[in-house]
C-alpha positions in Angstrom: -97.7 119.1 64.3 -94.4 118.3 62.6 -93.2 116.1 65.5 -96.6 114.4 65.6 -96.4 113.7 61.8 -92.9 112.2 62.4 -94.3 109.9 65.1 -97.2 108.8 62.8 -94.8 108.1 59.9 -92.5 106.1 62.1 -95.3 104.0 63.6 -96.8 103.3 60.2 -93.4 102.3 58.8 -92.6 100.2 61.8 -95.9 98.4 61.8 -95.5 97.6 58.1 -92.0 96.4 58.6 -92.9 94.0 61.3 -95.9 92.7 59.5 -94.0 92.1 56.3 -91.2 90.5 58.3 -93.5 88.1 60.1 -95.5 87.3 57.0 -92.3 86.5 55.0 -90.7 84.6 57.8 -93.7 82.3 58.4 -94.6 79.5 56.1 -98.1 78.5 57.3 -99.3 75.1 56.1 -103.0 74.7 55.6 -102.8 71.4 57.4 -100.8 72.7 60.4 -102.0 74.4 63.5 -100.2 76.7 65.9 -96.7 75.8 66.8 -96.1 73.5 69.8 -96.2 75.3 73.2 -92.7 74.0 73.8 -91.4 76.3 71.0 -93.1 79.3 72.5 -91.8 78.4 75.9 -88.3 78.2 74.5 -88.7 81.8 73.2 -90.2 83.0 76.4 -87.4 81.5 78.5 -84.7 83.0 76.2 -86.4 86.4 76.3 -86.3 86.4 80.1 -82.6 87.2 79.8 -83.1 90.3 77.6 -83.5 93.9 78.6 -87.2 93.9 77.7 -88.6 90.4 78.0 -92.1 91.4 77.1 -91.1 93.2 73.9 -88.8 90.4 73.0 -91.5 87.7 73.4 -94.2 89.7 71.7 -92.0 90.3 68.6 -90.5 86.8 68.3 -93.2 84.5 69.4 -95.2 84.7 66.1 -92.1 83.1 64.5 -92.0 80.1 66.8 -92.7 77.7 64.0 -89.6 79.0 62.2 -87.3 79.3 65.2 -88.2 75.7 66.4 -86.3 76.0 69.7 -83.1 76.6 67.7 -80.8 79.1 69.5 -79.1 80.2 66.3 -82.3 80.7 64.5 -83.6 82.8 67.4 -80.6 85.1 67.1 -80.9 85.3 63.4 -84.6 86.4 63.6 -83.8 88.8 66.5 -81.0 90.4 64.4 -83.3 90.6 61.4 -85.9 92.4 63.4 -83.4 94.8 64.8 -82.1 95.5 61.3 -85.6 96.1 60.0 -86.6 98.4 62.8 -83.4 100.4 62.4 -84.0 100.8 58.7 -87.6 101.9 59.4 -86.3 104.5 61.9 -83.8 105.8 59.3 -86.6 106.2 56.7 -88.7 108.2 59.2 -85.8 110.5 60.1 -85.1 111.1 56.4 -88.8 112.2 56.0 -88.5 114.4 59.0 -85.6 116.3 57.5 -87.8 117.3 54.6 -90.4 118.8 56.9 -90.9 122.6 56.5 -89.6 124.7 59.3 -86.5 122.7 60.1 -83.6 125.0 60.9 -80.2 124.7 59.4 -78.8 123.6 62.7 -81.5 121.0 63.2 -80.9 119.7 59.7 -77.2 119.2 60.5 -78.0 117.3 63.7 -80.5 115.1 61.8 -77.7 114.4 59.2 -75.4 113.4 62.0 -78.1 111.1 63.4 -78.6 109.5 59.9 -74.9 108.9 59.6 -74.9 107.1 63.0 -77.9 105.1 62.0 -76.2 104.2 58.7 -73.3 102.8 60.7 -75.7 100.9 62.9 -77.4 99.4 59.9 -74.0 98.4 58.5 -73.0 96.8 61.8 -76.2 94.8 62.0 -76.0 93.7 58.4 -72.5 92.4 59.1 -73.6 90.7 62.3 -76.6 89.0 60.5 -74.5 87.8 57.7 -71.9 86.3 60.0 -74.5 84.7 62.2 -76.1 83.0 59.3 -72.7 81.7 58.1 -71.8 80.1 61.5 -71.0 76.5 60.8 -69.1 75.3 63.9 -65.7 76.4 62.7 -64.0 79.1 64.9 -67.5 79.9 66.3 -66.3 81.6 69.5 -64.2 84.1 67.5 -67.1 84.9 65.1 -69.5 85.3 68.0 -67.1 87.7 69.5 -67.1 89.8 66.3 -70.9 89.7 66.2 -71.2 90.9 69.8 -68.8 93.7 69.0 -70.7 94.8 66.0 -74.1 94.7 67.7 -72.7 96.7 70.7 -71.4 99.3 68.2 -74.8 99.5 66.7 -76.3 100.2 70.1 -73.7 103.0 70.7 -74.5 104.5 67.3 -78.2 104.6 68.2 -77.5 106.1 71.6 -75.5 109.0 70.0 -78.2 109.9 67.5 -79.4 112.9 69.5 -76.0 114.1 70.8 -76.3 117.3 68.8 -79.5 118.2 70.5 -77.9 117.4 73.9 -75.1 119.8 73.0 -77.6 122.6 72.1 -79.3 122.0 75.5 -76.1 122.3 77.4 -75.0 125.5 75.7 -78.4 127.1 76.0 -78.9 127.4 72.3 -81.7 124.9 72.0 -85.0 126.2 70.6 -88.4 124.9 71.5 -88.6 123.3 68.0 -85.2 121.6 68.6 -86.4 120.3 72.0 -89.5 118.9 70.4 -87.4 117.2 67.7 -85.1 115.7 70.2 -88.0 114.4 72.3 -89.7 112.8 69.3 -86.5 111.2 67.9 -85.7 109.7 71.3 -89.2 108.4 71.7 -89.2 106.7 68.4 -85.7 105.3 68.6 -86.8 103.4 71.7 -88.1 100.5 69.5 -84.7 100.4 67.7 -82.9 100.3 71.1 -85.2 97.6 72.4 -84.8 95.3 69.3 -81.0 95.7 69.2 -80.4 95.3 72.9 -82.6 92.2 73.0 -80.7 90.7 70.1 -77.4 91.3 71.9 -78.7 89.6 75.0 -79.8 86.6 73.0 -76.4 86.5 71.3 -74.6 86.8 74.5 -76.4 83.6 75.7 -75.6 81.7 72.5 -73.1 79.0 73.3 -70.3 78.2 70.7 -71.7 74.6 70.7 -75.3 75.7 70.1 
């Protein structure tokens, strides 16, 4: 029941985050129609190079009128979504820690996970800020920094459940801990997809974009 509650909380927070992001990002004129197909095709082609093209296109295509076939804007919005999804996951995990029945060991593992996610958020914020500030000066160096930070964020996400893995290997994992691990891994998948897709798009961004 507790794990199910966590999943429900996460899905609700994630849905609200994506809806707010898309609503705030889009400026829909009453006189305009849907964006040109060429803009959606640009996003679809770019997403084909990511780890999850379908997820990438589904999340970014509603922003076609804002991206406008601009590679830098595409990366900015991809990073913004990755950051929002990571923050949503962090909020859900914080709520999970307050659930009754969590053991002291599980609480410590969740704290470690939250610290990793905090580092991930910081890395994505730094990446987004630097991406927005790109102006053609020393672009390759800055893109290298951004790739490093986003890669670090992915590593932080991947290590979120290391504590549960250690329990499993030492034979000290309880059924409750196993359920928590399963649910956290399941819900962090959206974070992993968003961040990995953002990195792929950034890797394809030319310094002369």
